[in-house]
DOMARTOR-96124 format. One record per residue: residue number from 0; residue in one letter; x, y, z of N, C-alpha, C in turn. Coordinates in steps of 0.05 Angstrom, whole numbers. Layout:
N
REC, k, r, n_px, n_py, n_pz, ca_px, ca_py, ca_pz, c_px, c_py, c_pz
REC, NUM, a, X, Y, Z, X, Y, Z, X, Y, Z
...
END
This chain:
113
REC, k, r, n_px, n_py, n_pz, ca_px, ca_py, ca_pz, c_px, c_py, c_pz
REC, 0, m, 10, -42, 254, -16, -52, 245, -16, -50, 214
REC, 1, i, -24, -72, 201, -22, -73, 172, -48, -63, 160
REC, 2, n, -70, -74, 168, -95, -69, 154, -114, -55, 172
REC, 3, n, -111, -29, 175, -127, -14, 194, -148, 3, 180
REC, 4, h, -164, -9, 163, -185, 5, 149, -203, 20, 169
REC, 5, l, -204, 46, 167, -223, 61, 183, -250, 62, 169
REC, 6, f, -249, 59, 143, -273, 60, 126, -275, 35, 110
REC, 7, s, -297, 31, 96, -300, 8, 79, -282, 10, 55
REC, 8, a, -276, -12, 42, -259, -12, 18, -273, 4, -4
REC, 9, a, -299, 4, -5, -314, 20, -25, -310, 50, -21
REC, 10, t, -305, 59, 3, -299, 87, 8, -273, 95, -5
REC, 11, y, -253, 78, -2, -227, 84, -14, -229, 83, -44
REC, 12, a, -244, 65, -55, -248, 63, -84, -262, 88, -94
REC, 13, a, -282, 98, -79, -296, 123, -87, -277, 147, -86
REC, 14, r, -260, 148, -67, -240, 170, -65, -222, 170, -90
REC, 15, r, -213, 146, -97, -195, 144, -121, -211, 151, -146
REC, 16, a, -236, 143, -148, -252, 151, -171, -256, 181, -173
REC, 17, r, -260, 194, -150, -262, 223, -150, -236, 236, -159
REC, 18, l, -214, 226, -150, -187, 236, -158, -184, 233, -188
REC, 19, q, -191, 209, -198, -189, 205, -227, -205, 225, -243
REC, 20, k, -229, 231, -234, -247, 250, -247, -235, 278, -246
REC, 21, e, -224, 286, -223, -213, 312, -221, -187, 316, -237
REC, 22, v, -170, 295, -238, -145, 297, -253, -150, 296, -283
REC, 23, g, -168, 278, -291, -176, 276, -319, -162, 255, -335
REC, 24, s, -136, 256, -338, -121, 236, -353, -92, 234, -343
REC, 25, g, -79, 212, -350, -51, 208, -341, -49, 187, -320
REC, 26, i, -27, 188, -306, -21, 168, -285, -15, 183, -259
REC, 27, v, -26, 173, -237, -22, 184, -211, -6, 163, -195
REC, 28, l, 17, 172, -184, 33, 155, -167, 31, 164, -138
REC, 29, l, 23, 146, -121, 21, 152, -92, 40, 133, -77
REC, 30, p, 64, 143, -71, 83, 126, -57, 77, 125, -27
REC, 31, g, 78, 102, -16, 75, 99, 13, 102, 103, 27
REC, 32, n, 101, 104, 53, 126, 107, 68, 140, 80, 72
REC, 33, d, 166, 80, 78, 181, 57, 87, 186, 59, 117
REC, 34, d, 196, 37, 128, 205, 39, 156, 229, 58, 157
REC, 35, s, 231, 72, 179, 253, 91, 183, 270, 82, 207
REC, 36, p, 295, 73, 202, 312, 64, 224, 322, 86, 241
REC, 37, m, 324, 80, 267, 335, 99, 286, 365, 99, 285
REC, 38, n, 377, 78, 294, 406, 76, 295, 418, 52, 280
REC, 39, y, 401, 33, 272, 408, 11, 255, 382, 0, 242
REC, 40, l, 385, -16, 221, 361, -23, 204, 339, -37, 220
REC, 41, d, 345, -53, 239, 324, -68, 253, 312, -53, 276
REC, 42, n, 322, -30, 282, 311, -13, 304, 297, 11, 291
REC, 43, t, 271, 8, 286, 257, 29, 271, 239, 46, 289
REC, 44, y, 234, 70, 280, 213, 86, 292, 186, 73, 288
REC, 45, p, 166, 79, 304, 139, 69, 298, 131, 77, 270
REC, 46, f, 119, 59, 256, 112, 64, 228, 88, 83, 226
REC, 47, r, 90, 102, 208, 67, 120, 202, 66, 122, 172
REC, 48, q, 43, 114, 161, 39, 114, 132, 36, 143, 122
REC, 49, d, 44, 148, 97, 39, 174, 84, 9, 180, 84
REC, 50, s, 2, 204, 91, -26, 212, 94, -41, 209, 68
REC, 51, h, -29, 217, 45, -43, 215, 19, -47, 186, 11
REC, 52, f, -27, 169, 15, -29, 141, 9, -51, 128, 27
REC, 53, l, -51, 135, 52, -71, 124, 70, -99, 133, 63
REC, 54, y, -102, 158, 54, -128, 169, 47, -140, 154, 22
REC, 55, f, -123, 149, 3, -133, 136, -22, -131, 106, -22
REC, 56, a, -115, 94, -5, -112, 65, -5, -122, 52, 21
REC, 57, g, -119, 66, 43, -128, 54, 69, -110, 32, 79
REC, 58, i, -85, 31, 69, -67, 9, 76, -43, 20, 92
REC, 59, s, -39, 11, 116, -17, 21, 132, 4, -1, 134
REC, 60, q, 18, -5, 112, 40, -24, 111, 63, -11, 97
REC, 61, p, 88, -14, 107, 110, -1, 94, 117, -13, 67
REC, 62, g, 130, 3, 50, 141, -7, 25, 122, -11, 2
REC, 63, l, 100, 3, 2, 80, 0, -19, 78, 26, -36
REC, 64, a, 68, 23, -60, 62, 46, -78, 37, 39, -93
REC, 65, l, 21, 59, -97, -5, 56, -112, -3, 72, -137
REC, 66, v, -9, 59, -160, -9, 73, -186, -37, 72, -197
REC, 67, i, -48, 96, -203, -74, 98, -215, -71, 107, -243
REC, 68, d, -78, 90, -262, -77, 96, -290, -105, 106, -298
REC, 69, i, -107, 132, -301, -133, 144, -306, -144, 136, -333
REC, 70, d, -127, 136, -354, -136, 130, -381, -145, 101, -383
REC, 71, e, -132, 83, -369, -140, 54, -370, -160, 47, -348
REC, 72, n, -165, 66, -330, -184, 62, -308, -176, 37, -291
REC, 73, t, -149, 36, -284, -140, 14, -267, -124, 25, -244
REC, 74, t, -124, 10, -222, -108, 17, -199, -91, -7, -192
REC, 75, t, -65, -2, -189, -46, -24, -184, -30, -18, -159
REC, 76, l, -27, -38, -142, -12, -35, -117, 15, -50, -121
REC, 77, y, 37, -37, -116, 64, -49, -119, 76, -51, -91
REC, 78, g, 91, -73, -86, 105, -75, -61, 119, -102, -59
REC, 79, d, 132, -106, -37, 146, -131, -31, 126, -151, -20
REC, 80, d, 130, -176, -28, 114, -198, -17, 123, -202, 12
REC, 81, l, 106, -213, 28, 113, -218, 56, 132, -241, 58
REC, 82, s, 153, -237, 74, 172, -259, 78, 161, -278, 100
REC, 83, v, 173, -301, 101, 165, -321, 121, 169, -309, 149
REC, 84, e, 192, -295, 152, 198, -283, 178, 177, -263, 186
REC, 85, y, 168, -247, 167, 148, -226, 173, 122, -240, 182
REC, 86, i, 114, -261, 167, 89, -275, 174, 91, -287, 201
REC, 87, v, 114, -299, 208, 118, -311, 235, 115, -290, 257
REC, 88, w, 127, -267, 253, 127, -246, 274, 101, -229, 274
REC, 89, m, 91, -223, 251, 69, -204, 249, 42, -217, 242
REC, 90, g, 42, -241, 231, 18, -254, 223, 10, -248, 195
REC, 91, l, -8, -264, 184, -17, -261, 157, -44, -248, 158
REC, 92, s, -45, -221, 157, -70, -207, 159, -76, -191, 133
REC, 93, l, -62, -196, 112, -67, -182, 87, -88, -196, 70
REC, 94, r, -107, -181, 61, -128, -192, 44, -131, -173, 20
REC, 95, w, -115, -178, -1, -114, -160, -24, -142, -155, -37
REC, 96, p, -159, -175, -41, -184, -169, -55, -202, -150, -40
REC, 97, s, -200, -148, -14, -217, -131, 2, -211, -101, -2
REC, 98, w, -189, -95, -17, -181, -67, -19, -192, -54, -44
REC, 99, h, -207, -68, -61, -218, -57, -86, -196, -46, -104
REC, 100, i, -174, -61, -106, -152, -54, -124, -150, -76, -145
REC, 101, e, -149, -68, -170, -150, -87, -192, -126, -105, -194
REC, 102, s, -102, -94, -190, -78, -110, -194, -59, -106, -170
REC, 103, v, -45, -127, -163, -25, -126, -142, 0, -140, -152
REC, 104, f, 22, -126, -152, 48, -137, -161, 66, -138, -136
REC, 105, l, 72, -163, -128, 89, -167, -105, 116, -178, -113
REC, 106, i, 137, -167, -102, 164, -176, -108, 174, -192, -85
REC, 107, q, 186, -215, -91, 197, -232, -69, 218, -216, -54
REC, 108, p, 217, -217, -27, 237, -202, -12, 264, -216, -15
REC, 109, h, 285, -199, -14, 312, -209, -16, 319, -223, 11
REC, 110, t, 330, -247, 9, 339, -261, 33, 369, -266, 31
REC, 111, p, 385, -254, 49, 413, -259, 48, 420, -288, 53
REC, 112, h, 440, -298, 38, 448, -327, 42, 469, -329, 63
END
């Protein structure tokens, strides 16, 4: 499941704001988890997002990282863009603006030729 918000996007934004206030200054990196293969790359264990990433971002998708720049008061989500294969199998259920994240940088997935 990609977008399993248990709370509103405003709740996650408020949690990040409280974290910013408590830390004071600098940059906070919250790496999410990746898929974990069992015996080969396409055979993975059921995905479980990192608890801290899930608490502050509310996004249960592998391969993401959240960067909070406290001094600039910005939050940026980094990750791979969805491949056509992923969209065909899993559907297009990502809605970046609903996450209350200022910037999203997506990298095109590598496709072997």
